[in-house]
N, C-alpha and C positions, 0 to 999 in steps of 0.2 A: 410574567411571559418572557420566555426564552427569545433572545434575539435570533434571528433567522440567520443562518450563515451560508456562504457559497464556499463549499468544500471541494477541492480536488484532491483525488489520489492520483499521484504520479508514480507509475512503475514501471519495471524493465519488460517484463513478460506477461502474457495474458492471465496467467493462474497467480502472480506474485500476490497481489491484493487480497484475493479470495482466501487464500491459505493463511494469511498472515493478520488480517484485520477486518475480515467480513462482518464479524459480529458488531463492530463498534459503527461499522459504515451503515449497517442495517439499522441500527438503534437511530443513529442520527437522522437517517432517512425519513424513519417512523415519527420524529419527532418535529419534522417540516423544514429540515434543513435541505437546501439542493446541493446534491451530491454529483460531481462529474468524475470520471475516469479518464486519465490520458495514459495511454500504454505506449510506450515508446519504440518497441520492436512488436513484430508479429511473432516471434517466437520461433522462427521457421527452423531452427538447427534443434531445437528440444524434443528429438525423438531418438530412440535407439533402432528404428526400424531402418532397413535399406530397400525396401519394397514400395518408396513413398517419396516423392518430390518434396523440396523446401516449399513450393507454392501450394501443394496440397495440405502441409502441415500448417502454414501460415492461415489458409482458409478455414480450415478446422477449428483452429483456436480462436480466431476471432469468433466465430459462432458460438464457441463455447463461454467466451468471455460475454458477449452478448446476453447469452441465456442466464449465466450466473448474475450479471447487473440487473437483470430485469428482476430476478428474485429478490436481490438486495435493495431494489428501489432507487437505483442510480438513474440521474435524469438523463444524461447523454455520455457515450464514450468518443474520444477521440483517438484514432490509431495515427501517429506519427510516421511510421514505416522506416526507421531506422534499422540498420542491419544487426542481427543478433550476434552474440557471441564475440563481443570486443572490438568493434568496428566503428563505434559512436565518437564522433569529434565533439568533444566537450563544448567548445565555444559556440558551434552551431545550435547544440541541444539547449544550452543557457537561452541564447536569443529566442528560440522557438518556445520554451517555457514562460520567460517574461512576457511573450506576447500573449499567451493563453491566460496567463495570471491577470494581465490587465484587461483582456478581452471580456473573460467571465467574471471579473471582478473579485478574485479569490480571497476570502479572509482567512482559510486555515489550509495549509498543504500537508496531506499525509503521504510519506514515502519512506523508502529504504534507508537504513542508517548506513552511510559510507565510511564510519568509523568502527565498524563493529571488528573485532578480532578476526582475523585468518579468514576474512571473506574474500574466497578466490575467484568470485564471478565479476569480472571487470564491468560488465553490465549494470550489476547492482551498485557497485561503487559509484560509477559516473553519474547514473541517473539519480542516485540520493544526494550527491554532491550537487549536481546542477539544479536539482529541484529545491533544495536549500537556498542556493545562491539566487535562485529565481525569486524566492519568498523575500529575500532580503534586498534585492536590487531593483525590483520591479517599480519602486517608488521614486528613481531618479529620473527627471525630466530630459536630462542631456544624454542618458544612455539609450542607444538604439532610436534615435531620432525619427529614423524613418519610418516606425511605427506610428509615432505621433502624428507625423504628417498626413497619415491615412486615417485620422480619426480617432485613435485610441488616446487614452489619458494614462499618466503614471497612476499606478495604485499602490496602496500601502496595505500589503498582506500582513496580517496581524502575528502568526504563529506557524511553527512547522512541527508535525507530529512525526517522530521516527517511530517505524512498526516493526515487529518480528524481533530477530534477533538484536540486541542492542549492544552498543559499545559504551554504555553508561548504565547506572542504575535507573530504573523507571522512576518516573516523577508524576506518571498519570495512570491510574487505573480505571477501566472502564467496565462496569457489570453489565454483561451480555446474556444473562440468564434467560432473559424474554425473547430473545432473538437467536437463541443457540440453532434451532431447527434450520432458520434460514441460511446460517453459516454452513451448516452440513450439507443441505441440497444445493447450495451454490457450488460448493466443492465437488459435488458429484457430478457437475457438468462438463468436468475437465477430464474426460475418458482418454484423451491424447496424452495426458500426464501420468496416467495411473502406471504406465511401463516403467517409468522413471522411480516414481516413489513406492511402488508395490513391495518391495524388499522391506521397506519400514514396517508394513503391516503383516509381512510374512504371508502374503497370499499370492497363488500362482494363477495368474489371467493369462488366458489366450485372447490378445487384444484383438484379433481378427474375428472372434467369435465370444463377445461379451454376453455371457447368458444372464437370466435373471437371478439364477442362483449366485453367480458372482458378483452381480451388482448389489444383492442383498448382505454378502459377505463384505463387500467393500465399503457400504453404508455403515454397517456395525462398526467396522474397524475405524473408518474416520470418526464417526461419533464417539468412540472409545477414546482416540488419540485427542481430539479436541477437547473433551470433556475433563481428560486426565490433567492436560496442562492448564486449561482454563480453572479448574477447580483449585490446582494447586496454587496458582497467581491468586485467586480470589480467598482462599483460606488464610493466607499470609496478610491479607489486608481486609479482612473481615467483610467479604462480600461473597456473592454468589460465584458463577462462572464468570471470568473475567479475561480482558485483554491488557496488556502493558505496553505503554509508550514511553519515550523521553521527549518531552515538549521543550521547545525553545521559543520564546516571545522573539518577536524580530525589531529591529531598529533599522534606519537606513545604512546597509552595507554591514550590518552587524548582526549578531545574536545580543540580545539583552541579558547576558550572562556573567558579567564582570563580578559582581557581588558573589555569586555562587562559585565562580572558580577561585576568588581569592579567598572565600571561607574554606574552600577545599585545601588550599595550599597552605593555609594556617593550622590544618589539621581538625577541623572541626568536622562534625557528623553531619551527614546529608539531612536536609529537612525531609519529612515525611512525604509522601506523594500525596497529590490531590486524588480523592475518590469521588468517581462519578456513579453514585449509586442509582439503582432503580428507583423510579418514581413512586 
């Protein structure tokens, strides 16, 4: 019997989680874990259009996130409403995230890797860093004592999973073969994102008139992209379609990584990643 976990995906913009780790989230939800999403901004700057307001973009992207979460089996979404495009104050965000870790009794955080090379988006960096810190600091009773006066208790979040592009070789591989279609269908909900990513797929799409034919093209290309990346990861580790993560266990105020770092300093090879195969 697998222990049921409370898992929080903490990310910067509405489409971050779906494009980076939707398969693993869908698998965990199907296994009975409670999944929460915490989106730190509304992504209101994330458009190339000039005929639309920030308010309209934010509303559209939140609706898309809700639709994607429903497909993935996410229990509840929290929109924190911080400004998009580099204006998040880290100390405020960390306190807010510690509050949610304590309130929801989060055992596992999945977030963006703030240490990935050449990450240019400040939202990704600050959200990943503050999410990681929330995982390590939510256990301290003398930190943010006002939260405890209101009935919350310190909570020991056990681990942080970094998703997407990683600043370190992965140490966890999750087979998502059985939920691949959910990942594709969830990603298709983000029509407002297509204008930004369409060049990756080589598709010319009139975003004011997305036809059924265009949707079919987009779906085929999304599936091809996800499968090619997922298959390449899976093949290397002897599984089907997979997603890769860098996982750190937490201790109060730290990651439990001293032995790992020391081993690397001494020139020893990395331990093989843990493989989460299909049942």
